[in-house]
C-alpha positions in Angstrom: -0.2 -0.2 0.1 1.2 3.4 -1.0 0.3 6.4 1.3 1.3 10.1 -0.3 0.0 13.2 1.7 -2.8 15.7 0.3 -1.8 19.3 0.7 -3.6 22.5 -0.3 -1.5 25.8 -1.4 -2.5 28.9 0.1 -0.9 32.0 -1.0 0.1 35.1 1.6 2.4 38.2 1.6 5.5 38.0 3.8 6.9 40.7 5.9 9.1 41.7 3.0 6.3 42.2 0.6 7.1 38.9 -1.4 4.0 36.6 -2.2 4.7 33.2 -1.0 3.1 29.7 -0.7 2.3 27.7 2.4 1.3 24.3 2.4 -1.5 23.2 4.6 -1.8 19.2 4.7 -5.5 18.4 4.6 -5.5 14.5 4.3 -3.9 11.5 3.2 -4.1 9.4 -0.4 -4.0 5.4 -0.1 -3.6 3.5 -3.3 -4.2 -0.2 -2.7 -5.5 -2.8 -5.5 -4.7 0.0 -8.2 -7.6 2.5 -6.3 -7.0 5.6 -4.9 -8.9 6.6 -2.0 -8.6 10.1 -0.4 -9.2 10.7 3.5 -9.6 14.3 4.4 -8.7 15.4 7.9 -9.9 18.9 6.9 -12.1 21.0 4.3 -9.6 23.1 2.3 -10.9 26.8 1.4 -11.5 27.7 -2.3 -9.1 30.5 -3.9 -10.2 34.0 -5.4 -11.5 32.0 -8.1 -13.4 29.3 -6.3 -11.4 26.7 -7.0 -10.0 24.1 -4.6 -6.6 22.8 -5.8 -5.2 19.7 -4.2 -1.6 18.3 -4.6 -0.1 14.7 -3.5 3.2 14.5 -2.3 5.4 11.5 -1.4 5.9 11.1 2.5 9.3 11.4 3.7 11.1 10.6 6.8 10.2 13.6 9.0 6.5 13.2 7.8 6.8 17.1 6.5 5.5 18.2 3.1 7.9 20.6 1.0 7.5 24.5 1.5 
């Protein structure tokens, strides 16, 4: 069974005035028997266009998602 993290990006303005992306972990994706299942632990919020984008990341040893 392969497990991936499900994350949603959120844009924000840093103190230096640059736009940056923060990744919010919202769940996990399981792959078993060639089928994928997503379990959400949190409901992501839509962006300004009303869209919700979810990304899958491989799990690393620390359990963190990339920033």
